[in-house]
C-alpha positions as CSV (number, residue, x, y, z in Angstrom):
1,M,12.2,4.3,26.3
2,A,8.8,4.3,24.3
3,L,10.0,7.5,22.7
4,K,13.6,5.8,22.0
5,H,11.9,2.7,20.3
6,Q,9.7,4.8,18.1
7,A,12.9,7.2,17.1
8,A,14.3,4.1,15.9
9,A,11.9,2.6,14.7
10,A,11.2,5.8,12.6
11,R,15.1,6.0,11.5
12,K,14.6,2.0,10.1
13,W,11.5,3.3,8.1
14,R,13.5,6.2,6.9
15,S,16.7,3.8,5.4
16,A,14.3,0.9,4.3
17,I,12.5,3.6,2.0
18,R,15.0,5.4,1.1
19,R,16.5,1.6,0.0
20,V,13.6,1.1,-2.3
21,Q,13.8,5.0,-4.1
22,Q,17.1,3.4,-5.4
23,H,15.2,0.7,-7.5
24,F,11.3,1.9,-7.5
25,P,9.6,4.0,-10.7
26,P,9.3,7.3,-9.5
27,H,5.9,8.0,-9.7
28,L,5.1,5.1,-7.2
29,P,5.3,5.7,-3.7
30,P,7.9,3.8,-2.1
31,A,5.7,3.1,0.5
32,L,2.2,2.7,1.2
33,F,0.0,2.7,4.0
34,L,-3.4,0.9,4.3
35,T,-6.1,1.7,6.3
36,D,-8.6,-0.7,8.0
37,P,-11.3,0.4,10.0
38,K,-10.8,-2.0,13.1
39,R,-6.9,-2.0,13.4
40,T,-6.7,1.8,12.4
41,P,-9.5,3.4,13.3
42,D,-8.2,6.9,13.2
43,P,-6.6,7.3,9.8
44,V,-6.0,10.4,9.2
45,A,-4.1,10.9,12.1
46,V,-2.1,8.1,10.8
47,A,-1.5,9.8,7.7
48,E,-0.7,13.2,9.2
49,A,2.1,11.5,10.8
50,L,3.9,10.1,7.2
51,P,6.7,11.4,5.6
52,A,6.1,13.2,2.0
53,G,5.7,11.0,-0.9
54,M,4.2,8.1,0.4
55,G,1.0,6.9,-0.4
56,V,-2.6,5.9,1.4
57,I,-4.7,3.4,0.5
58,Y,-8.4,3.9,2.0
59,R,-10.0,0.6,2.5
60,H,-13.6,1.8,3.7
61,F,-15.1,-1.5,3.8
62,G,-18.8,-0.1,3.2
63,A,-18.4,1.9,6.4
64,T,-21.1,4.5,6.7
65,D,-19.0,7.7,7.3
66,R,-17.0,6.6,3.6
67,E,-17.1,9.6,1.8
68,T,-16.6,11.9,4.8
69,T,-13.6,10.1,5.6
70,A,-12.5,10.1,2.1
71,H,-12.9,13.5,1.5
72,V,-10.5,14.4,5.0
73,L,-8.3,11.9,3.9
74,A,-7.7,13.7,0.4
75,E,-7.4,16.8,1.8
76,T,-4.8,15.4,4.4
77,C,-2.7,13.9,1.7
78,A,-2.4,16.6,-0.4
79,K,-0.9,18.9,2.2
80,R,1.2,16.5,3.2
81,G,2.7,15.3,0.0
82,L,1.0,12.1,-0.2
83,Q,-0.9,10.1,-2.7
84,L,-4.1,8.6,-1.9
85,L,-5.6,5.5,-3.4
86,I,-9.2,4.3,-2.7
87,A,-10.1,0.7,-2.7
88,A,-12.4,-0.7,-4.8
89,D,-14.5,2.3,-5.6
90,P,-13.4,4.7,-8.3
91,E,-16.7,6.8,-8.1
92,L,-15.2,8.1,-4.8
93,A,-12.1,8.2,-6.3
94,L,-13.1,10.7,-8.8
95,T,-15.0,12.4,-6.4
96,T,-12.6,13.4,-4.0
97,G,-10.0,14.0,-6.7
98,A,-7.8,10.6,-5.0
99,D,-4.7,10.1,-7.3
100,G,-6.0,6.4,-8.1
101,V,-7.7,3.0,-7.2
102,H,-6.8,-0.1,-5.5
103,W,-8.4,-2.9,-6.3
104,P,-8.6,-6.3,-4.5
105,E,-7.5,-9.5,-6.5
106,A,-11.2,-10.4,-7.3
107,L,-12.1,-7.4,-8.9
108,L,-9.5,-7.0,-10.9
109,A,-10.8,-7.0,-14.3
110,S,-12.6,-3.8,-13.2
111,A,-9.7,-2.1,-13.6
112,T,-9.1,-1.8,-17.1
113,K,-12.3,0.2,-17.7
114,W,-10.7,3.3,-15.7
115,H,-7.2,3.4,-17.8
116,G,-6.2,6.9,-18.1
117,K,-9.1,8.1,-15.8
118,F,-6.4,7.9,-12.7
119,A,-2.3,8.4,-12.3
120,L,-2.6,5.0,-10.5
121,Q,-4.3,1.7,-10.0
122,T,-2.4,-1.3,-8.0
123,A,-4.3,-4.5,-7.3
124,S,-3.9,-7.1,-4.7
125,A,-2.0,-10.5,-5.3
126,H,-2.0,-13.4,-3.5
127,S,-0.1,-15.7,-6.0
128,P,2.3,-15.6,-9.0
129,A,-0.7,-15.8,-11.6
130,A,-2.5,-13.1,-10.1
131,I,0.9,-10.7,-10.4
132,R,0.8,-12.2,-14.3
133,A,-2.7,-11.0,-14.1
134,A,-2.3,-7.4,-12.6
135,Y,0.5,-6.8,-15.4
136,R,-2.0,-7.9,-17.8
137,A,-4.3,-5.7,-16.8
138,G,-2.2,-2.7,-17.3
139,L,-1.9,-1.9,-13.6
140,D,0.7,0.5,-12.2
141,A,2.0,-1.8,-9.1
142,A,0.8,-5.2,-7.0
143,L,0.6,-5.6,-3.4
144,V,1.6,-9.2,-2.8
145,S,0.6,-11.0,0.7
146,S,1.5,-12.2,3.1
147,V,5.2,-12.0,3.2
148,F,5.6,-12.1,6.8
149,A,3.1,-13.5,9.5
150,S,0.3,-10.8,9.6
151,N,-2.3,-9.7,12.7
152,S,-5.2,-9.4,9.9
153,P,-8.0,-11.7,10.5
154,S,-8.2,-12.6,6.3
155,A,-4.6,-12.8,6.0
156,S,-3.0,-16.2,4.8
157,A,0.2,-17.9,5.8
158,P,2.9,-16.0,5.1
159,I,4.8,-17.1,2.5
160,G,8.2,-16.1,3.5
161,L,11.0,-13.9,1.6
162,S,12.2,-16.8,-0.2
163,R,9.0,-17.3,-1.9
164,F,8.2,-13.7,-2.1
165,R,11.5,-13.2,-4.1
166,S,10.6,-16.1,-6.5
167,W,7.4,-15.2,-7.1
168,I,8.6,-11.5,-8.2
169,G,11.5,-12.7,-9.9
170,A,9.9,-12.9,-13.5
171,T,7.9,-10.0,-13.5
172,P,8.5,-6.5,-14.6
173,L,5.4,-5.1,-13.0
174,P,6.7,-3.0,-9.5
175,V,5.5,-5.1,-6.4
176,Y,4.6,-4.0,-2.7
177,A,5.6,-6.1,0.0
178,L,2.4,-6.9,2.2
179,G,1.8,-8.4,5.6
180,G,3.2,-8.5,8.8
181,V,5.9,-5.3,7.1
182,N,7.3,-3.3,9.9
183,A,10.4,-1.1,10.8
184,D,12.2,-4.5,11.9
185,N,11.9,-6.1,8.8
186,A,11.6,-3.8,5.8
187,G,14.7,-3.4,5.5
188,S,14.6,-7.2,4.3
189,V,12.6,-6.6,1.3
190,A,13.3,-2.8,0.4
191,A,15.9,-3.5,-2.2
192,I,13.2,-5.3,-4.1
193,A,10.2,-4.2,-3.4
194,G,8.3,-1.3,-2.6
195,L,6.8,-1.7,1.4
196,A,3.1,-2.0,2.4
197,A,1.6,-1.9,5.8
198,I,-1.5,-1.2,8.0
199,E,-0.4,-1.4,11.7
200,G,3.5,-1.2,10.6
201,F,3.4,3.0,10.7
202,L,1.7,3.0,14.0
203,P,4.0,4.7,16.9
């Protein structure tokens, strides 16, 4: 029964990702896996199971082994055909040869001085104003959360699909839906946004 459930979830993810690819800029991965030290303690194992073309955002949160893990992730992503972004640490991104940097909303201003150094820069956004700020800063995409109810202890109340649509409707900036995104609901946002998840990609 568990194997059938996993196979069904994988089919739903593939279908949703194909829908994103129909409208998303081709240089952006259609889906992003965000690591978390507590919720995804073995990010390399998850990355090894992701389909080619996806992206990984390594959120190290000050982990003592962050450099080692970042290098292993970089090797895994290169081997698997995945794009790697390092959260809030451009120096580590340069050292590992990562594709780019992901910026928390509070650090968005730091992104401008790294333009031209990376293929991709993204930022978190928790309001329409934050999405506009990411666009003005010249970033490639924004991760908007929380769209659905999330297990993250820091997640805000879910904004829901209706408000999510209204938030992103007026911006030309590509947007990823983050927060509670999983195989069952990914299809509901795939036509208007990219997909981003933490636990959503776990079997």
